[in-house]
C-alpha positions as CSV (number, residue, x, y, z in Angstrom):
1,M,2.4,-6.1,-51.4
2,T,3.2,-4.0,-48.4
3,A,3.2,-5.5,-44.9
4,S,0.7,-4.2,-42.4
5,G,2.1,-1.7,-39.9
6,T,4.9,-0.5,-42.2
7,F,3.0,1.5,-44.8
8,G,0.4,3.3,-42.8
9,Y,-2.8,3.5,-44.8
10,G,-0.9,3.9,-48.0
11,L,-1.9,7.6,-48.2
12,E,1.3,8.6,-46.4
13,F,3.4,7.2,-49.3
14,Q,1.6,8.8,-52.2
15,D,4.4,11.3,-52.7
16,F,6.9,8.5,-53.2
17,V,5.2,5.7,-55.1
18,P,2.1,5.4,-57.3
19,L,-0.3,3.4,-55.1
20,D,-1.9,1.7,-58.1
21,G,1.5,0.3,-59.1
22,I,1.7,-1.9,-56.0
23,G,0.0,-5.4,-56.0
24,A,-1.8,-4.5,-52.8
25,I,-1.4,-2.3,-49.7
26,I,-2.2,-4.0,-46.5
27,V,-3.1,-1.2,-44.1
28,K,-2.1,-1.0,-40.5
29,G,-3.7,-3.3,-38.0
30,T,-7.3,-2.5,-37.3
31,T,-9.3,-3.5,-34.2
32,L,-13.0,-3.3,-33.3
33,K,-12.3,-0.5,-30.8
34,A,-9.7,2.2,-30.7
35,R,-6.4,1.3,-29.1
36,E,-3.7,3.6,-27.7
37,G,-0.9,1.1,-28.1
38,N,1.9,0.6,-25.7
39,D,4.0,3.2,-23.8
40,Y,7.2,4.6,-25.3
41,P,9.9,3.5,-26.0
42,R,8.4,0.9,-28.3
43,M,10.9,0.6,-31.1
44,A,14.6,-0.4,-31.0
45,E,17.2,-0.9,-33.7
46,T,19.0,-4.2,-33.7
47,A,21.7,-5.8,-35.9
48,S,20.2,-6.2,-39.3
49,G,16.7,-5.5,-38.0
50,M,14.4,-3.8,-35.6
51,L,12.2,-4.5,-32.6
52,N,8.8,-3.0,-32.1
53,C,6.0,-3.2,-29.5
54,V,3.7,-0.5,-30.9
55,G,0.7,-2.5,-29.7
56,L,-1.7,-2.1,-32.6
57,Q,-2.3,1.6,-32.1
58,N,-5.3,2.6,-34.2
59,K,-8.6,4.5,-34.0
60,G,-10.8,1.4,-34.6
61,V,-12.7,-0.1,-37.5
62,D,-15.5,2.5,-37.5
63,Y,-13.0,5.3,-37.9
64,F,-11.4,3.4,-40.8
65,C,-14.7,2.8,-42.5
66,D,-15.9,6.4,-42.1
67,K,-12.7,8.5,-42.4
68,I,-10.0,6.5,-44.1
69,Y,-11.8,4.2,-46.6
70,P,-13.3,7.1,-48.6
71,Q,-9.8,8.5,-49.1
72,L,-8.5,5.2,-50.4
73,L,-10.9,4.7,-53.3
74,P,-9.7,7.7,-55.5
75,T,-6.1,6.4,-55.4
76,G,-6.8,3.4,-57.6
77,G,-4.8,1.2,-55.4
78,T,-5.8,-2.2,-54.0
79,F,-6.2,-2.2,-50.2
80,I,-6.5,-5.1,-47.8
81,V,-7.3,-4.6,-44.1
82,N,-5.3,-6.3,-41.4
83,V,-7.8,-7.3,-38.7
84,S,-6.7,-7.9,-35.1
85,G,-8.6,-8.7,-31.9
86,S,-8.6,-10.0,-28.4
87,S,-11.3,-12.7,-28.9
88,P,-12.8,-14.6,-31.8
89,E,-15.9,-12.4,-31.4
90,D,-13.9,-9.2,-31.7
91,Y,-12.2,-10.5,-34.9
92,A,-15.5,-11.6,-36.4
93,E,-17.3,-8.3,-35.7
94,C,-14.4,-6.2,-37.0
95,A,-14.2,-8.4,-40.2
96,A,-18.0,-8.1,-40.7
97,R,-17.8,-4.3,-40.8
98,V,-15.0,-4.5,-43.3
99,D,-17.0,-7.0,-45.3
100,A,-19.6,-4.3,-46.0
101,L,-17.0,-2.1,-47.8
102,E,-17.2,-2.9,-51.5
103,G,-13.8,-1.5,-52.3
104,I,-11.9,-3.8,-49.9
105,P,-11.4,-7.2,-51.7
106,A,-9.8,-9.1,-48.8
107,I,-8.7,-9.0,-45.2
108,E,-5.6,-10.4,-43.5
109,L,-6.1,-11.8,-40.0
110,N,-3.3,-11.1,-37.5
111,I,-3.6,-14.2,-35.2
112,S,-0.4,-13.2,-33.3
113,C,-2.6,-11.2,-30.9
114,P,-3.0,-12.2,-27.2
115,N,-6.2,-14.1,-26.4
116,V,-7.6,-12.4,-23.3
117,K,-9.7,-15.4,-22.5
118,D,-6.7,-17.7,-22.5
119,G,-4.3,-16.0,-20.2
120,G,-2.8,-13.8,-22.9
121,M,-1.4,-16.6,-25.1
122,A,-1.4,-15.6,-28.7
123,F,-4.1,-17.2,-30.8
124,G,-1.6,-18.1,-33.5
125,V,0.6,-20.4,-31.4
126,T,-1.8,-23.2,-31.0
127,T,-3.9,-25.0,-33.6
128,R,-7.0,-24.7,-31.4
129,G,-6.6,-20.9,-31.0
130,A,-5.8,-20.2,-34.6
131,A,-8.7,-22.4,-35.8
132,S,-11.1,-20.6,-33.4
133,V,-10.4,-17.2,-34.9
134,V,-10.7,-18.3,-38.5
135,R,-13.9,-20.3,-37.8
136,A,-15.5,-17.2,-36.2
137,V,-14.5,-14.8,-39.0
138,R,-15.4,-17.2,-41.8
139,E,-19.0,-17.3,-40.5
140,R,-19.3,-13.5,-41.0
141,Y,-16.8,-12.6,-43.7
142,H,-17.5,-13.6,-47.3
143,K,-14.5,-12.4,-49.3
144,P,-10.9,-13.8,-49.6
145,L,-9.4,-14.4,-46.2
146,I,-5.7,-14.3,-45.6
147,V,-4.3,-15.6,-42.3
148,K,-1.0,-14.2,-41.1
149,L,0.9,-16.9,-39.2
150,S,3.2,-16.4,-36.2
151,P,6.7,-17.9,-36.4
152,N,6.8,-18.3,-32.6
153,V,5.7,-22.0,-32.8
154,T,7.2,-25.4,-32.8
155,D,5.7,-26.5,-36.1
156,I,4.2,-23.8,-38.3
157,T,2.8,-26.3,-40.8
158,E,0.3,-27.6,-38.1
159,I,-1.0,-24.0,-37.7
160,A,-1.2,-23.6,-41.5
161,R,-3.2,-26.8,-41.9
162,A,-5.5,-25.8,-39.1
163,V,-6.5,-22.5,-40.6
164,E,-6.8,-24.0,-44.0
165,G,-9.2,-26.5,-42.6
166,E,-11.4,-23.7,-41.2
167,G,-11.7,-21.9,-44.5
168,A,-8.6,-19.7,-44.9
169,D,-8.1,-18.8,-48.6
170,S,-4.4,-18.0,-48.2
171,V,-1.7,-17.7,-45.5
172,S,0.9,-15.1,-45.1
173,L,4.2,-15.7,-43.2
174,I,6.1,-14.8,-41.2
175,N,4.9,-12.3,-38.6
176,T,7.6,-11.0,-36.3
177,L,9.8,-13.1,-34.1
178,M,9.7,-12.3,-30.4
179,G,12.9,-10.7,-29.2
180,M,14.4,-8.3,-26.6
181,A,17.0,-5.5,-26.4
182,V,18.9,-4.6,-23.2
183,D,20.5,-1.3,-22.1
184,I,23.5,-2.5,-20.2
185,E,24.2,0.9,-18.7
186,K,20.8,1.1,-17.1
187,R,20.6,-2.6,-16.7
188,R,17.0,-2.7,-18.0
189,R,15.2,-3.8,-21.1
190,V,14.9,-1.1,-23.8
191,L,11.3,-1.6,-24.8
192,S,8.5,-0.4,-22.5
193,I,6.9,-3.8,-22.2
194,G,10.2,-5.7,-22.3
195,T,9.8,-7.7,-25.5
196,G,8.9,-6.9,-29.1
197,G,8.6,-8.2,-32.6
198,L,11.9,-8.6,-34.5
199,S,11.7,-7.8,-38.2
200,G,14.1,-6.9,-41.0
201,P,16.9,-8.8,-42.9
202,A,17.8,-10.8,-39.8
203,V,14.7,-12.9,-39.9
204,K,14.8,-13.8,-43.6
205,P,16.5,-17.2,-43.2
206,V,13.8,-18.2,-40.8
207,A,11.0,-16.9,-43.0
208,L,12.4,-18.7,-46.1
209,R,12.5,-22.0,-44.2
210,M,8.9,-21.6,-42.9
211,V,7.5,-20.5,-46.3
212,Y,9.2,-23.5,-47.9
213,Q,7.7,-25.9,-45.3
214,V,4.2,-24.4,-45.4
215,A,4.0,-24.2,-49.2
216,R,4.4,-28.0,-49.2
217,A,2.0,-28.6,-46.4
218,V,-1.1,-26.8,-47.7
219,S,-3.0,-26.5,-51.0
220,I,-3.9,-22.8,-50.6
221,P,-1.6,-19.9,-51.8
222,V,1.3,-18.8,-49.5
223,I,2.4,-15.2,-49.3
224,G,6.0,-14.8,-48.2
225,L,7.4,-12.0,-46.0
226,G,10.2,-11.4,-43.6
227,G,13.3,-9.4,-44.3
228,I,12.7,-8.7,-48.0
229,M,14.9,-5.8,-49.0
230,T,15.7,-6.5,-52.7
231,A,14.3,-8.2,-55.8
232,E,16.7,-11.0,-55.2
233,D,15.2,-11.5,-51.7
234,A,11.7,-11.6,-53.1
235,I,12.7,-14.1,-55.8
236,A,14.1,-16.4,-53.2
237,F,10.6,-16.5,-51.5
238,L,8.9,-17.2,-54.8
239,M,11.3,-20.1,-55.5
240,C,10.5,-21.4,-52.0
241,G,6.8,-21.6,-53.0
242,A,5.3,-18.2,-52.2
243,T,2.9,-17.0,-54.9
244,A,3.1,-13.4,-53.7
245,I,5.3,-11.4,-51.3
246,E,5.0,-8.6,-48.8
247,I,7.6,-5.9,-48.0
248,G,7.7,-4.5,-44.5
249,T,10.7,-3.0,-42.6
250,A,12.4,-2.0,-45.8
251,N,9.7,0.7,-46.3
252,F,11.2,2.6,-43.3
253,I,14.6,2.7,-45.1
254,D,13.4,3.4,-48.6
255,P,9.8,4.5,-49.3
256,Q,10.2,3.5,-52.9
257,V,11.4,0.0,-52.2
258,T,8.1,-1.7,-53.3
259,V,8.3,-0.5,-56.9
260,K,12.0,-1.1,-57.1
261,V,11.5,-4.7,-56.0
262,R,8.7,-5.1,-58.5
263,D,10.8,-3.8,-61.4
264,G,13.8,-5.8,-60.2
265,I,11.8,-9.0,-60.4
266,S,10.7,-8.1,-63.9
267,D,14.3,-7.4,-64.9
268,W,15.5,-10.7,-63.5
269,L,12.8,-12.6,-65.3
270,D,13.8,-11.0,-68.6
271,R,17.4,-11.8,-68.1
272,H,16.6,-15.4,-67.5
273,G,14.2,-15.8,-70.4
274,C,11.1,-16.2,-68.2
275,H,7.8,-15.0,-69.6
276,S,5.9,-15.0,-66.3
277,V,6.7,-15.0,-62.6
278,Q,4.7,-18.2,-62.5
279,E,7.6,-20.0,-64.1
280,I,9.8,-19.6,-61.0
281,I,7.3,-20.2,-58.2
282,G,8.2,-23.3,-56.1
283,T,11.0,-24.2,-58.4
284,M,13.8,-24.5,-55.9
285,E,15.3,-28.0,-56.1
């Protein structure tokens, strides 16, 4: 699958890859109301990765339903909406509006958003905050529910178990790690709000560790992401227990990376005498 925020709505990549040849396209973060995002600069290159503080810029869920959704259906692709919010009620209302779209089979909740009612602390960094969002959404959303977990926690397995207990059908991890870049000539932080989310190859070792831990802590499927650039990277996540993977930052480098990784996994399976990807999931000793 493609990771939210790295593949637009999928339509932008039609000239590069067949959208119906990707497991699923997770569209950019969608909120109840339109958001302008943060001021520029909001991206910075780092060693083996990148920082971003785009701030969920989007035109809101109604714009998606009215303008974008009708364009997605003719492509034949599978689309999942990444839902974000600033309160459980916002999440639930946004999810309910997506629930009405027959052609959208699932949503992915971004619980790394700041909780405006709790001093700006991200929902996903406490079991109580994570559970509150999933509980509210589960009451109003009736299709498969993926919850995207934040790595900026002490024990990610506690968060995973909390959202599983509230009705999550799957978890995806990891979201970005909080980081900072400094301009030493100007003696100031590079990004407009100071900090941003770190993604790319640099985060893969952390992501692999967390996927391995969570896959053994919950009974629901785990989707792995974080620094996947090649088929070999994806296979490592599968062996750690992920039953699916998402590709994010690599899309900015190679717009065809998704199908290359897909085909690379198939080639590896053939070379190792495997008849199905299921034969390697969770097989790391």
